C-alpha positions as CSV (number, residue, x, y, z in Angstrom):
1,M,-19.7,0.2,-10.8
2,I,-17.9,3.5,-11.5
3,I,-14.2,3.6,-10.6
4,I,-12.1,6.8,-10.4
5,D,-8.3,6.9,-10.0
6,T,-7.1,10.4,-9.2
7,H,-3.4,9.4,-9.0
8,A,-1.6,6.9,-11.2
9,H,1.5,6.6,-13.3
10,L,0.6,4.5,-16.3
11,D,3.3,6.3,-18.2
12,F,6.0,4.3,-16.3
13,K,7.9,1.5,-18.0
14,D,6.0,-1.1,-15.9
15,Y,3.2,-0.9,-18.4
16,D,5.3,-0.6,-21.6
17,K,4.7,-4.2,-22.7
18,D,1.0,-4.4,-22.2
19,R,-0.4,-0.9,-21.8
20,D,-3.2,-1.3,-24.4
21,K,-4.4,-4.5,-22.6
22,V,-4.2,-2.8,-19.2
23,I,-6.4,0.1,-20.4
24,E,-8.9,-2.3,-22.0
25,E,-9.2,-4.5,-18.9
26,N,-9.6,-1.5,-16.6
27,K,-12.4,-0.1,-18.8
28,K,-14.2,-3.4,-18.6
29,A,-13.8,-3.3,-14.8
30,G,-15.6,0.0,-14.6
31,V,-12.8,2.5,-14.6
32,V,-14.0,5.7,-16.3
33,A,-11.1,8.1,-15.4
34,I,-7.5,7.8,-14.6
35,I,-5.6,11.0,-13.7
36,N,-2.1,10.3,-14.8
37,N,0.4,12.4,-12.8
38,G,3.6,13.5,-14.4
39,V,6.8,13.4,-12.3
40,D,9.5,15.1,-14.5
41,I,10.1,16.5,-18.0
42,A,10.1,13.2,-19.9
43,S,7.1,11.9,-17.9
44,N,5.0,15.0,-18.6
45,R,5.5,14.5,-22.3
46,K,4.5,10.8,-22.0
47,V,1.4,11.7,-20.0
48,L,0.2,14.1,-22.7
49,E,0.8,11.4,-25.4
50,L,-1.2,8.8,-23.4
51,A,-4.0,11.3,-22.8
52,K,-4.4,11.8,-26.6
53,K,-4.3,8.0,-27.2
54,Y,-6.6,6.8,-24.4
55,D,-9.9,8.6,-23.5
56,I,-9.9,7.5,-19.9
57,I,-6.5,9.0,-19.1
58,K,-6.7,12.6,-18.0
59,P,-3.4,14.5,-17.8
60,A,-1.9,16.1,-14.7
61,L,1.5,17.6,-15.1
62,G,4.0,18.3,-12.4
63,F,7.5,17.6,-11.0
64,Y,8.0,15.1,-8.2
65,P,9.7,17.1,-5.5
66,V,12.9,15.1,-5.4
67,H,13.3,15.4,-9.2
68,A,12.4,19.1,-9.1
69,V,15.5,20.0,-7.1
70,Q,17.8,18.0,-9.3
71,V,17.4,20.3,-12.3
72,K,18.7,23.8,-12.7
73,E,16.3,26.6,-11.8
74,E,16.2,27.8,-15.4
75,E,15.2,24.3,-16.5
76,F,12.5,24.0,-13.9
77,D,11.1,27.4,-14.8
78,K,11.1,26.4,-18.5
79,E,9.1,23.3,-17.7
80,L,6.7,25.3,-15.5
81,D,6.1,27.6,-18.5
82,F,5.5,24.6,-20.7
83,I,3.0,23.2,-18.2
84,S,1.2,26.5,-18.0
85,K,0.4,26.3,-21.7
86,Q,-1.1,22.8,-21.6
87,D,-4.7,21.8,-21.4
88,I,-4.6,19.7,-18.3
89,V,-7.0,18.7,-15.5
90,A,-4.6,19.3,-12.6
91,L,-1.1,20.0,-11.5
92,G,0.5,16.9,-10.1
93,E,2.5,15.3,-8.8
94,V,4.0,18.2,-6.7
95,G,4.8,18.9,-3.1
96,L,7.5,18.1,-0.5
97,D,9.6,15.0,0.3
98,Y,12.1,14.9,3.1
99,L,12.3,11.1,3.5
100,K,15.9,9.9,2.9
101,G,15.9,6.7,0.9
102,E,16.7,5.1,-2.5
103,D,14.7,7.6,-4.5
104,N,15.8,10.6,-2.3
105,P,19.4,10.5,-1.2
106,F,19.2,14.1,0.1
107,G,16.6,13.8,2.8
108,D,15.6,17.3,3.8
109,K,18.9,18.9,2.6
110,Y,17.1,20.7,-0.2
111,S,13.9,21.5,1.7
112,K,14.3,25.3,0.9
113,E,14.5,24.6,-2.8
114,M,11.6,22.1,-2.7
115,K,9.5,24.7,-1.0
116,A,10.4,27.3,-3.7
117,C,9.3,24.8,-6.4
118,F,6.1,24.0,-4.6
119,E,5.3,27.8,-4.2
120,K,5.6,28.2,-7.9
121,F,3.2,25.3,-8.6
122,M,0.7,26.7,-6.1
123,A,0.9,30.1,-7.9
124,L,0.3,28.4,-11.2
125,A,-2.6,26.3,-9.9
126,E,-4.2,29.6,-8.7
127,K,-3.5,31.3,-12.0
128,K,-5.0,28.4,-14.1
129,N,-7.8,27.8,-11.5
130,I,-7.2,24.0,-11.6
131,P,-6.7,21.5,-8.8
132,I,-3.3,20.7,-7.4
133,I,-2.5,17.1,-6.4
134,V,-0.1,17.2,-3.4
135,H,2.6,14.8,-2.3
136,S,4.2,15.0,1.1
137,R,6.5,12.6,2.9
138,R,8.1,13.4,6.2
139,A,7.2,16.9,5.3
140,E,3.5,16.9,6.2
141,L,3.6,19.9,8.6
142,D,5.4,22.1,6.1
143,M,3.0,21.0,3.4
144,V,0.0,21.9,5.4
145,E,1.4,25.2,6.5
146,M,2.3,26.2,3.0
147,L,-1.2,25.3,1.7
148,E,-2.7,27.3,4.6
149,S,-0.6,30.3,3.6
150,S,-1.7,30.1,0.0
151,S,-4.7,31.6,-1.8
152,L,-5.8,28.3,-3.3
153,K,-9.5,27.5,-3.2
154,P,-10.1,24.6,-0.7
155,E,-12.1,22.7,-3.4
156,K,-9.0,22.7,-5.6
157,I,-6.7,20.9,-3.2
158,L,-6.2,17.2,-3.2
159,V,-3.9,15.6,-0.7
160,H,-2.4,12.4,-2.1
161,C,-1.5,9.3,0.0
162,F,-1.3,11.2,3.3
163,M,0.6,9.5,6.1
164,G,0.8,12.4,8.6
165,R,-0.4,12.7,12.2
166,K,-4.1,12.7,13.2
167,H,-4.1,16.4,14.2
168,L,-2.8,17.3,10.7
169,V,-5.5,15.2,9.1
170,K,-8.0,17.3,11.1
171,R,-6.5,20.5,9.9
172,I,-6.7,19.3,6.3
173,L,-10.3,18.3,6.6
174,D,-11.3,21.4,8.6
175,H,-10.0,23.5,5.7
176,G,-12.2,21.6,3.3
177,W,-9.4,20.0,1.3
178,S,-9.9,16.6,-0.2
179,M,-7.9,13.4,0.5
180,S,-7.4,10.5,-1.8
181,I,-7.5,6.9,-0.5
182,S,-5.6,4.1,-2.1
183,A,-6.5,0.4,-2.1
184,I,-4.0,-0.3,0.6
185,V,-6.6,1.1,3.0
186,K,-7.7,-2.6,2.9
187,K,-4.8,-3.3,5.4
188,L,-3.4,0.0,6.5
189,Q,-5.0,1.3,9.7
190,Q,-3.6,4.9,9.2
191,L,-5.7,5.3,6.0
192,Q,-8.7,3.6,7.7
193,L,-8.6,6.3,10.4
194,I,-8.6,9.0,7.7
195,V,-11.7,7.4,6.2
196,E,-13.3,7.4,9.6
197,Q,-12.5,11.1,10.1
198,A,-13.3,12.4,6.7
199,P,-16.8,13.4,5.4
200,M,-17.7,11.5,2.2
201,N,-17.6,14.7,0.2
202,Q,-13.9,15.1,0.9
203,L,-12.9,11.6,-0.2
204,L,-11.5,10.5,-3.5
205,T,-9.8,7.3,-4.6
206,E,-6.4,6.6,-6.1
207,T,-3.8,3.9,-6.7
208,D,-0.4,5.5,-7.1
209,A,0.0,2.7,-9.7
210,P,2.3,0.9,-10.3
211,Y,2.9,1.1,-6.6
212,Q,0.8,0.2,-3.6
213,S,-0.9,-2.9,-4.9
214,P,-3.5,-4.2,-2.4
215,Y,-2.7,-7.8,-3.3
216,P,0.4,-9.5,-1.9
217,D,0.7,-11.8,-5.0
218,I,0.3,-9.0,-7.6
219,R,3.1,-6.6,-7.5
220,R,2.0,-4.1,-10.2
221,N,-1.0,-2.0,-9.2
222,E,-3.8,-1.1,-11.6
223,P,-6.7,1.4,-11.3
224,R,-9.3,-1.4,-11.2
225,F,-7.9,-2.6,-7.9
226,I,-9.5,0.5,-6.4
227,I,-12.5,-1.9,-5.8
228,E,-10.7,-2.8,-2.6
229,A,-10.7,0.8,-1.4
230,L,-14.4,1.1,-2.2
231,K,-15.1,-2.0,-0.2
232,K,-13.2,-0.8,2.8
233,I,-14.7,2.7,2.6
234,A,-18.2,1.2,2.4
235,E,-17.5,-1.0,5.4
236,I,-16.1,1.9,7.5
237,K,-18.9,4.3,6.5
238,K,-21.6,1.6,6.7
239,L,-22.8,2.4,3.2
240,D,-23.5,0.3,0.1
241,I,-20.5,0.0,-2.1
242,E,-22.4,1.3,-5.2
243,E,-23.4,4.3,-3.2
244,V,-19.8,5.0,-2.2
245,A,-18.6,4.6,-5.8
246,N,-21.3,7.1,-7.0
247,M,-20.4,9.6,-4.2
248,I,-16.7,9.5,-5.1
249,Y,-17.6,9.9,-8.8
250,K,-19.6,13.0,-7.9
251,N,-16.6,14.3,-5.8
252,Y,-14.4,13.8,-8.9
253,Q,-16.8,15.6,-11.1
254,A,-17.0,18.5,-8.7
255,M,-13.2,18.9,-8.4
256,F,-12.0,18.1,-12.0
């Protein structure tokens, strides 16, 4: 069975001790492509290194929105220029994040600056004619409205791990943008409702590894665990799991 992961972070330290083994086990499980998303300057460099070392890792470079507003504008622009010169499959992880928490002590305090960074990434995606992988948390409406105001091609937009309201899901799908479903769809009704709403040609799969493991007894997520997403999508769509896997692979080929 073919497994595609459009959003992972195998560059994170969680995999430092056994990354070679993880890659090998995932290949054996049927994983053929892992789009590794960069989140900051150091992460982007590591992603490029991993893409050279492992054939199944495909590089996407970006700036996690919370990190993007913690560097000076000149530093951000310098990194954007670096990214513009790289041979990558997508821009990601980029977007908006207003959720105040451990990884974002600011909440929506710097929403204006986040929007400015996101605007620059959208312009670069259009210039390079490559997909953009979009993060939004407690900022779903702003994210949708910014994408609606852009000139990006619908087939180049992938909305990652969306947790917004049903009417926003409809707007996303009506525009022809794609949505990626993680393995926690196994238990999360909100993602199950997205699968119900979405046409199969607008669905992709992801892990957000090392986060969002579908198994309570396994903390670190891996791309091969997408099998749980494929099972649930097949169940909801009343399709054979192999058929679902093949359709998602075709969607991946069409976008990337």
